[in-house]
SESENU-910718 format. One line per field, with one value per residue (C-alpha): x, y, z; chain. Coordinates in steps of 0.02 Angstrom, whole numbers, plus 50000, padded with zeros to 5 digits. Each point is the difference from the previous one (the first is absolute). Example, Ala and Ser with C-alpha at 12.3 -4.5 7.8 and 13.67 -1.06 7.14 Angstrom:
<pts>
u	50615;50069 $
v	49775;50172 $
w	50390;49967 $
mol	A;A $
</pts>
This chain:
<pts>
u	51374;50096;50182;50003;50078;50160;50021;50009;50165;50033;49957;50153;49995;50021;49859;49887;50038;49964;49833;49943;50048;49847;49879;49952;49956;49902;49908;49951;49923;49895;49931;49893;49916;49965;49923;49889;49940;49970;49812;50013;50089;49846;49903;50129;50182;50105;50082;49831;49959;50014;50129;50120;49998;50138;50129;49982;50091;50146;50169;50058;50137;49875;49878;50143;50051;49818;49973;50151;49936;49829;50082;50088;49833;49915;50132;50020;49847;49851;49860;50057;49823;49989;50184;49996;49917;50104;50167;49943;49935;50160;50111;49899;50102;50165;50133;50170;49990;50166;50063;50035;49817;49944;50124;49947;49815;50030;50102;49860;49867;50105;50010;49817;49837;49945;49820;49858;49973;50182;50016;50183;50037;49913;50152;50134;49896;49980;50186;50050;49891;50097;50179;50108;50051;50177;49939;49899;50130;50070;49827;49923;50024;49918;49861;49965;49985;49884;49898;49980;49952;49869;49934;49967;49931;49813;49978;50042;49847;49975;50007;50161;50084;49963;50063;50164;50026;49973;50126;50131;49977;50022;50158;50072;49958;50095;50148;50010;49939;49865;49876;49851;49943;50043;49827;49921;50007;50108;50043;49841;49927;50058;49922;50110;50171;49929;49947;50159;50106;49898;49955;50149;50029;49815;49977;50154;49953;49986;49841;49946;50061;49902;49847;50014;50013;49844;49906;50047;49932;49816;49915;49824;49920;49928;50131;49966;50002;50161;50089;49943;50068;50166;49993;49969;50146;50115;49945;50034;50173;50056;50023;50005;49866;49857;50116;50059;49820;49953;50158;49980;49815;50036;50128;49872;49865;50123;50062;49836;50058;49965;50101;50057;49889;50123;49995;49810;50001;50112;49896;49841;50075;50064;49827;49940;50144;49950;49819;50056;50021;49842;50059;49944;50171;49990;49828;50065;50147;49889;49887;50149;50064;49827;49985;50173;49978;49830;50059;50059;50108;49909;50041;49937;49855;49942;50166;50025;50172;49985;49839;50029;50041;49849;49877;50066;50016;49822;49928;50113;49962;49813;50020;50078;49908;49987;49966;50166;49950;49831;50079;50137;49887;49868;50131;50064;49822;49998;50181;50050;49978;50059;49847;50071;50053;49846;49879;50088;49994;49812;49980;50105;49897;49838;50068;50048;49830;49908;50101;49963;49822;50038;49961;50147;49959;49996;50164;50085;49916;50054;50178;50045;50165;49994;50192;49991;49922;49883;49820;50054;50119;50164;50140;50135;50173;50144;50162;50139;49954;49872;49819;49959;49819;49927;49830;49871;49965;49865;50043;50187;50107;50130;50152;50043;50118;49986;50111;49896;49855;50096;49966;50150;50019;50064;50099;50126;50181;50028;49862;50079;50170;49963;49827;50009;49917;49853;49981;49992;49865;49898;50018;49951;49848;49950;50018;49896;49862;49994;49987;49855;49916;50008;49930;49864;49941;49972;49915;49880;49951;49967;49869;49888;49960;49941;49837;50085;49942;50089;49942;50037;50147;50081;49970;50087;50148;50032;49965;50011;50117;50119;50161;50016;49823;49937;50087;49879;49845;49983;49989;49868;49811;49910;49822;49922;49840;49909;49893;50100;49867;50009;50175;50060;50165;50127;50182;50090;50010;50069;49892;50008;49903;50122;49990;49843;49957;49931;49866;49974;49915;50150;49904;50070;49919;49988;49997;50078;50049;50114;50047;50095;49894;49991;49911;49922;49887;49967;49880;50061;49957;50090;50154;50008;49976;50146;50110;49964;50033;50168;50055;49934;50092;50164;50004;50116;49937;50130;49913;49846;49847;49882;50051;50006;49935;49853;49982;49830;49958;49954;49869;50140;50085;49839;49972;50178;49984;50169;50112;50012;50068;49983;50187;50047;50089;50110;50186;50106;50183;50046;50142;49898;49844;50090;50081;49832;49916;50131;49990;49812;50026;49961;50106;50044;50127;50109;49965;50140;50043;50013;49887;49853;50054;49880;49853;49980;49866;50025;49909;49955;49903;49848;49862;50116;50065;49833;50013;50134;49998;50099;50050;50054;50126;50109;50166;49991;50136;50108;50058;50180;50028;50168;49921;49968;49943;49810;49940;49811;49862;49817;49863;49865;49870;49980;49936;49957;50019;49930;50105;49930;50113;50173;49943;49933;49838;49957;49842;49880;50026;49820;50048;50146;49967;49988;50138;50117;49947;50020;50169;50071;49936;50068;50175;49984;49936;50154;50117;49919;49980;50181;50097;49898;50098;49859;50069;50175;50017;50138;49911;49944;50182;50060;49846;49992;49873;49912;49952;49951;49813;49994;50097;49894;49839;50055;50076;49830;49889;49861;50052;50024;49939;50174;49998;49822;50058;50148;49876;49903;50161;50047;49827;50034;50184;49999;49895;50132;50142;50074;49959;49815;49948;50099;49933;49833;49956;49908;49938;50166;50117;50072;49999;50144;50006;50180;50068;50056;49865;49870;50024;49899;50074;49917;49955;50039;50164;50063;50035;49988;49915;50034;49860;49937;50063;50018;50187;50082;50115;50132;50050;50092;49972;50126;49942;49927;49928;49842;50091;49923;49827;49925;49950;49880;50099;50168;49966;49939;50154;49893;49908;50165;50054;49842;50013;50183;49961;49855;50108;50134;49880;49903;50163;50057;50083;50128;50050;50184;50022;50051;49916;49833;50018;50035;49833;49905;50057;49990 $
v	50984;49837;49953;50027;50173;49919;49904;50159;50084;50168;50163;50114;50178;50069;49892;50059;50183;49974;49916;50126;50153;50104;49897;50147;50106;49859;49968;50183;49984;49849;50047;50147;49882;49874;50136;50058;49823;49960;50008;49856;49877;49900;50025;49971;49961;50157;49968;50004;50178;50153;50080;49853;50010;50135;49867;49920;50151;49992;49950;49821;50056;50098;49853;49886;50108;50029;49812;49977;50137;49920;49831;50078;50067;49832;49908;50125;50113;49979;49990;49907;49939;50076;49994;49832;50086;50159;49908;49892;50149;50100;49851;49959;50034;50030;49889;50055;49918;49947;49864;50136;50055;49824;49979;50167;49955;49830;50081;50125;49862;49891;50139;50050;49947;49862;50048;49880;50076;49972;50181;49995;49859;50070;50097;49868;49873;50119;50040;49816;49964;50130;49948;49879;49828;50067;50141;49877;49862;50043;50049;49828;49934;50152;50011;49813;50016;50150;49904;49851;50114;50088;49837;49930;50163;49983;50179;50096;50041;49877;50121;50094;49840;49909;50147;50012;49811;49995;50139;49935;49822;50048;50097;49851;49883;50112;50011;49813;49928;49903;49920;49975;50174;50033;50072;49832;49858;50101;49968;50079;49826;49819;49960;50113;49932;49822;50018;50089;49863;49856;50068;50110;49925;50003;50180;50060;49913;50115;50104;49939;50153;50113;49888;50011;50190;50007;49886;50110;50154;49946;50129;49926;49829;50001;50016;50132;49945;50096;49918;49828;50035;50045;49840;49892;50084;49967;49818;49978;50079;49906;49819;49945;50123;49877;49885;50144;50051;49826;49973;50161;49967;49821;50065;50121;49866;49893;50148;50029;50157;50185;50095;50180;50124;50003;49811;50008;50119;49885;49846;50089;50028;49821;49926;50100;49927;49825;50034;50012;49810;49894;49825;49907;50013;50190;49995;49890;50117;50154;49918;49965;50178;50069;49896;50049;50185;50007;49905;50098;49973;49933;50156;50118;49913;50160;50028;49880;49941;50098;50100;50078;49831;49920;50127;49981;49810;49976;50088;49905;49832;50030;50008;49826;49839;49844;49964;50062;50185;49964;49892;50126;50152;49911;49958;50179;50067;49919;50022;50174;50139;50150;50099;50053;49824;49917;50112;49961;49814;50010;50101;49873;49854;50087;50025;49816;49948;50110;49924;49823;50026;49982;50108;50063;49877;49856;50054;49986;49833;49921;50059;49905;49910;49815;49990;49829;49918;49851;50018;49937;50149;49908;49987;49867;50017;49878;50079;49874;49847;50099;50047;50180;50042;50174;49989;50125;49959;50110;50170;49977;49908;49880;49917;49823;49865;49810;49857;49854;49991;50080;50183;50104;50141;50157;50012;49860;50059;49921;50108;50158;49953;49931;50066;50179;50074;49878;50032;50187;49974;49897;50129;50137;49895;49991;50188;50028;49883;50085;50170;49937;49922;50163;50100;49871;49998;50187;49988;49862;50096;50155;49899;50013;50179;49946;49927;49868;49827;49858;49858;49828;49963;50169;49982;49831;50047;50170;49969;49815;49911;50148;49957;50176;50066;49828;50012;50142;49954;49827;50078;50131;49999;50008;50018;49917;50028;49919;50149;50152;50041;49871;49969;49861;50004;49863;49949;49924;49810;49884;49848;49865;50113;50145;50157;50057;50094;49919;50094;50006;49830;49925;49967;50058;50153;50009;50156;50074;50172;50033;50150;50035;49994;50162;50018;50162;49895;49865;49997;50004;49817;49943;50102;49931;49823;50016;50071;49848;49884;50082;49978;49822;49943;50082;50102;50152;50120;50104;50157;50039;49943;49905;50119;50152;50165;50087;50189;50072;50182;50094;50139;50126;49944;50007;50176;50059;49918;50046;49920;49887;50063;49832;49981;50184;50080;49851;50018;49870;49952;50066;49885;49844;50075;50047;49828;49914;50109;49951;49817;50006;50078;50182;50137;50155;50139;50001;50129;50118;50177;50069;50094;49885;49870;50044;49901;49851;49887;49814;49929;49824;49931;49891;49918;49937;50175;50091;50082;50088;50030;50142;50001;50173;50021;50141;50020;50032;50124;49970;50133;49969;50106;49917;49827;49972;49820;49982;49905;50014;50040;50040;49920;50089;49964;49851;50049;49904;50038;49914;49978;50089;49972;50054;50109;49971;50085;50016;49903;50002;49854;49950;49963;49888;49813;49920;49874;50144;50100;49858;49945;50177;50036;49834;50053;50168;49915;49888;50151;50077;49838;49947;50164;50111;50056;49918;49829;50040;49902;50117;50163;50035;50009;50116;50081;50186;50093;50077;49825;49929;50038;49914;49851;49977;50012;49881;49862;49964;50062;49913;49859;50033;49870;49920;49984;49930;49864;49969;49976;49872;49907;49997;49934;49850;49977;50016;49844;49899;50066;49935;50166;49987;49989;50156;50121;50087;50100;50162;50140;50091;49896;49828;49968;49888;49922;49981;49922;50169;50118;50027;50092;50079;50005;50125;49912;50152;50068;49845;50105;49918;50066;49912;49971;50063;50178;49999;50035;49992;49852;50014;49835;49984;49817;49902;49945;49826;49994;49902;49834;49873;50078;50004;50172;50013;50146;50084;50181;50063;50022;50068;49833;49911;50137;49984;49810;50010;50120;49892;49843;50093;50080;49839;49935;50165;49910;49931;50169;50035;50163;50129;50146;49908;49936;50175;50058;49851;50033;50191 $
w	50065;50002;49981;49812;50025;50068;49836;49894;49953;50084;49913;49988;50062;49824;49935;50140;49963;49815;50034;50130;49898;49962;50107;50110;49849;49919;50163;50004;49826;50047;50171;49942;49876;50137;50107;49856;49970;50184;49974;49878;50116;50042;49837;49863;49971;50019;49832;49911;50056;49886;50116;49979;49810;50004;50047;49827;49925;50122;49925;50037;50122;50106;50000;50050;50149;50049;50001;50113;50116;50013;50031;50149;50061;49972;50104;50142;49998;50112;49870;49843;49958;49824;49953;49908;49852;50021;49993;49856;49900;50022;49955;49844;49844;50092;49920;50066;50170;50075;50115;50129;49991;50040;50143;50074;49988;50081;50138;50034;49999;50116;50128;49981;50077;49879;49970;49960;49827;49947;49941;50056;49876;49845;49935;50038;49904;49851;49996;50014;49850;49898;50041;49901;50066;50023;50113;50102;50016;50172;50065;49971;50180;50077;49871;50018;50189;49979;49872;50119;50144;49895;49927;50174;50072;50034;50061;49842;49893;49858;49853;50046;50059;49837;49897;50096;50002;49811;49964;50121;49941;49817;50044;50094;49857;49877;50118;50034;49834;50092;49880;50117;50059;50183;50034;49960;50126;50119;50183;50066;50034;50007;49832;49892;50052;49996;49818;49946;50075;49931;49828;49956;49827;49955;50054;49904;49836;49847;50007;50173;50099;49882;50021;50189;49993;49893;50119;50148;49910;50009;50112;50006;50028;49824;49865;49864;49818;49965;50146;49941;49825;50079;50104;49847;49913;50147;50011;49814;50015;50156;49947;50182;50053;50027;50097;50111;50036;50057;50102;50098;50033;50051;50124;50070;50015;50099;50104;50092;50090;49983;49870;49981;49910;49853;49985;50007;49851;49901;50040;49945;49828;49995;50030;49850;49901;50057;49950;49817;50006;49994;50048;50157;50081;49988;50083;50140;50030;49994;50131;50115;49980;50037;50158;50062;49960;50087;50153;50152;50154;50153;50100;49863;49913;49914;49910;49854;49949;49836;49990;49828;49926;50085;49930;49823;50011;50065;49847;49880;50081;49985;49812;49987;49957;50107;50182;50071;49997;50083;50134;50039;50005;50105;50131;50000;50021;50172;50055;49940;50128;49899;49941;49832;49951;50071;49907;49836;50039;50025;49840;49905;50069;49954;49824;49988;50066;49875;49857;50059;50061;50187;50151;50101;50139;49876;49921;50168;50033;49837;50021;50158;49971;50046;50000;49919;50154;49990;50058;50172;50014;49975;49874;49999;49922;49991;50064;49981;50105;50099;49968;50044;50036;50007;50084;50061;50182;50074;49932;49976;49873;50069;49921;50056;49940;49998;49945;49946;50121;50143;50037;50052;50124;49916;49838;49967;50001;49829;49926;50072;49931;49827;49956;50063;49845;50008;50186;49969;49869;50122;50138;49877;49954;50184;50017;49844;50060;50170;49918;49893;50152;50096;49854;49966;50180;49990;49830;50053;50156;49895;49903;50154;49949;49826;49936;49892;49953;49911;49891;50072;49886;50035;50187;50003;49890;50078;50185;50039;49880;49979;50096;50071;50021;50051;50168;50039;49900;50077;50176;49959;50008;49832;49942;49849;49904;49856;49955;50063;50130;50138;50070;50115;50096;50028;50014;49849;49997;49867;49966;49870;49884;50025;50103;50087;50159;50157;50096;50188;49993;49910;49840;49832;49926;49811;49895;49845;50069;50149;50105;50161;50157;50101;50169;49937;49886;50129;50146;50180;50031;49844;50044;50177;49935;49878;50137;50104;49853;49961;50181;50012;49843;50054;49841;49997;49868;49906;50063;50102;49904;50114;50140;49889;50068;49917;49996;49959;49972;50158;50008;50028;49840;49901;50064;49964;49828;49928;50132;50152;50166;50085;50029;50017;50150;50044;50040;49910;50013;49830;49946;50037;49921;49840;49988;50026;49869;49873;50048;49967;49829;50043;49921;50102;49996;50156;50134;50051;50051;49825;49882;49961;50128;50139;49930;49887;49929;49980;49849;49943;49853;50033;49900;49863;49961;49995;50172;50102;50188;50081;50183;50058;50141;50067;50086;50188;50049;50152;50121;49947;49845;49972;49982;49816;50020;49988;50153;49986;49878;50028;49896;49901;49867;49884;49827;49843;49815;49845;49844;49849;49851;50053;50146;50175;50056;50184;50042;50148;50117;49967;49819;50045;49976;50172;49963;49956;50153;50124;49932;50003;50175;50060;49948;50087;50157;49991;49990;50153;50097;49978;50007;50116;50153;50099;49950;50065;50164;50060;49957;50178;50053;49864;49923;49974;50106;49850;49939;50169;49984;49830;50066;50156;49898;49862;50106;50076;49857;49905;49887;49815;49874;49997;50190;49994;49881;50116;50142;49900;49958;50184;50046;49889;50041;50190;50037;49907;50109;50162;50085;49956;50184;50044;49869;49975;49846;50034;49887;49975;50106;50026;50188;50059;50173;50055;50158;50068;49936;49865;49834;49860;49824;49882;49838;49893;50069;50090;50156;50171;50157;50167;50123;50117;49972;49808;50012;49828;49968;49863;49918;49836;49953;49900;49827;49979;50175;49952;49990;49883;50000;49826;49938;49851;49927;50031;49951;50169;50111;50143;50014;50031;50121;50105;50005;50049;50142;50059;50006;50099;50124;50033;50076;50076;50146;49876;49929;50029;49904;50133;49909;49999;50179;50061;49925;50071;50178;50000 $
mol	A;A;A;A;A;A;A;A;A;A;A;A;A;A;A;A;A;A;A;A;A;A;A;A;A;A;A;A;A;A;A;A;A;A;A;A;A;A;A;A;A;A;A;A;A;A;A;A;A;A;A;A;A;A;A;A;A;A;A;A;A;A;A;A;A;A;A;A;A;A;A;A;A;A;A;A;A;A;A;A;A;A;A;A;A;A;A;A;A;A;A;A;A;A;A;A;A;A;A;A;A;A;A;A;A;A;A;A;A;A;A;A;A;A;A;A;A;A;A;A;A;A;A;A;A;A;A;A;A;A;A;A;A;A;A;A;A;A;A;A;A;A;A;A;A;A;A;A;A;A;A;A;A;A;A;A;A;A;A;A;A;A;A;A;A;A;A;A;A;A;A;A;A;A;A;A;A;A;A;A;A;A;A;A;A;A;A;A;A;A;A;A;A;A;A;A;A;A;A;A;A;A;A;A;A;A;A;A;A;A;A;A;A;A;A;A;A;A;A;A;A;A;A;A;A;A;A;A;A;A;A;A;A;A;A;A;A;A;A;A;A;A;A;A;A;A;A;A;A;A;A;A;A;A;A;A;A;A;A;A;A;A;A;A;A;A;A;A;A;A;A;A;A;A;A;A;A;A;A;A;A;A;A;A;A;A;A;A;A;A;A;A;A;A;A;A;A;A;A;A;A;A;A;A;A;A;A;A;A;A;A;A;A;A;A;A;A;A;A;A;A;A;A;A;A;A;A;A;A;A;A;A;A;A;A;A;A;A;A;A;A;A;A;A;A;A;A;A;A;A;A;A;A;A;A;A;A;A;A;A;A;A;A;A;A;A;A;A;A;A;A;A;A;A;A;A;A;A;A;A;A;A;A;A;A;A;A;A;A;A;A;A;A;A;A;A;A;A;A;A;A;A;A;A;A;A;A;A;A;A;A;A;A;A;A;A;A;A;A;A;A;A;A;A;A;A;A;A;A;A;A;A;A;A;A;A;A;A;A;A;A;A;A;A;A;A;A;A;A;A;A;A;A;A;A;A;A;A;A;A;A;A;A;A;A;A;A;A;A;A;A;A;A;A;A;A;A;A;A;A;A;A;A;A;A;A;A;A;A;A;A;A;A;A;A;A;A;A;A;A;A;A;A;A;A;A;A;A;A;A;A;A;A;A;A;A;A;A;A;A;A;A;A;A;A;A;A;A;A;A;A;A;A;A;A;A;A;A;A;A;A;A;A;A;A;A;A;A;A;A;A;A;A;A;A;A;A;A;A;A;A;A;A;A;A;A;A;A;A;A;A;A;A;A;A;A;A;A;A;A;A;A;A;A;A;A;A;A;A;A;A;A;A;A;A;A;A;A;A;A;A;A;A;A;A;A;A;A;A;A;A;A;A;A;A;A;A;A;A;A;A;A;A;A;A;A;A;A;A;A;A;A;A;A;A;A;A;A;A;A;A;A;A;A;A;A;A;A;A;A;A;A;A;A;A;A;A;A;A;A;A;A;A;A;A;A;A;A;A;A;A;A;A;A;A;A;A;A;A;A;A;A;A;A;A;A;A;A;A;A;A;A;A;A;A;A;A;A;A;A;A;A;A;A;A;A;A;A;A;A;A;A;A;A;A;A;A;A;A;A;A;A;A;A;A;A;A;A;A;A;A;A;A;A;A;A;A;A;A;A;A;A;A;A;A;A;A;A;A;A;A;A;A;A;A;A;A;A;A;A;A;A;A;A;A;A;A;A;A;A;A;A;A;A;A;A;A;A;A;A;A;A;A;A;A;A;A;A;A;A;A;A;A;A;A;A;A;A;A;A;A;A;A;A;A;A;A;A;A;A $
</pts>
């Protein structure tokens, strides 16, 4: 326990004797009942058993002393697991509690063990709720400190903690005359004190405290009819109620940090209160609250700031009119990592689409926020004598300032001093645009697993002229058709007649239907030609498209039918693998040494929501039983499921559309290719013996489809480089001729073997080692790694790193 015990007045010897009188006898009456009901401990509450019913006929004084005896057992005994209900049952109906009883109980609890189920605080909380303000007056400092400790304790079980906090908070409020209940907006997070300090008068207005208590009483995401009637009554009674609801929710939307479970409960009720208003401002606020509640800290992307609030708000927002709900939910569908919230977002979007006649994919497409940017991706604002410009450059939004025709470096000092609020709005705009850009890049890439086509007008407005999506759409390959049967590929080009696509011969190709180009549908010659064109024009695609890998079914997969084992039996560095899965939009429970934590399946939706892929992986135990950090995982099957109504049905891999199959397998190949221990350049120095066979086999193994595409990219890039005369591309290796010796770099793992004896060379290259060389895509880090190593080794006589030199001369 904490220091709250030192703030309590001392219990006199006579008071202690009076409280403890008869406890031994009462304890002797209770224990036989507990022994008789022992068989019920795991099947039912002890107090619900027939044997316990006899206590209902006990006189109040015996029940009082029995409750005190069980409190002593709960605080100091070894197994207090069922005593929450025992203490509460015995104390029920007892009225003549005294201040001495409370002091004695607090003293016992302060010297006890402090169990997770808070059984040692059940009786003190009950007694405090029965005493008068006069009896509690000199106990307020100690009770307040205990309340704060319990409010911030994340280890006590939610149910018992909430019950004790409620009883203690109500007792403190009676003793202090506090209008806003202590159990609401308490010190358990930063949000509670912030709101209390900033909105004190609003929260204490007549009827508002009662409204807040009612809002905090909602136990489920969907409010029952009776609860809503009570809410409407509270809103009618509290003249400032609607104002208080909005002010608290506005504060939360601006807070943007995680809140305590109690604050989450209150906010959930408040969003229901806000939903009773139908104006556009209420919709805008509900959208902001939804986005904030569903957002999560960077270091814990699966744990939303306020999960209960997010789940309720998502459903409420889906029932509102206008484009704001669609836009907000579409963005959340891409950014939210928490499974519970994300599934509700998808359900809400499907519901919106059904109401408006759109598919889920189209709902998300129509909802992309343009942030008020012009078609060229810019927005200009006058800030005092300066012109501020927010512009999308590449895939990032930038804020610049100019005075007249002269561009300025950085933010003018005058703007910082006299236009701080406007500057903050502009910076928030930049953050918002960058968040939309990141989500849109992922959404557009996901379209490669769908068989979607667009009419010309929709293609232009959604992918070329749109200030956000256009930064991606204008750098992608498209196909067009006039009859839906013959398709011709090209890159977007704006002529005098508007947008068209230019084929390999540079001529415009006309058609009225458009779709994204995928190498799976193209011939080998066409694919190679477009790769050459992309390199020749210096185009950097937002993601691999011309150089995209293709994964076709193998005979082994056709025979297995229900799964693919293509990427099974690899050893991955788990932290990096899990982070990469999440970055690619896969959802997975975290592995750990707890019940259910030894295996996991990462899942991702493909084909516009019609298909789901599952990538199974397991924890790899270490020899150190005291090490609870998961270092490695092993890979297993990839399975597919088809959506049928609201359920997923496992499907044979032969039934999976090839676009879905290739896109899912590409991701899994990425996980293995990037995070396998075989790609760790320092593994040979620190690797565990039990993984050595796997490592040695994989570092020189056959190339996967991703490595084969990497080889093709190198074949086109190397002739353009200064080291062209020193490199030779072989089947699995890039051979580099240095001035000291020769080297072979494996195109899959990036590992280096020195000639002539194939000694392993460990080099950890610095990022950005390819200089000004143009790369056609930036989502293959191994390509950059191999090029960086090749550039270094071609001039090995200039290497100064002592760790590398030592290996070269050994």
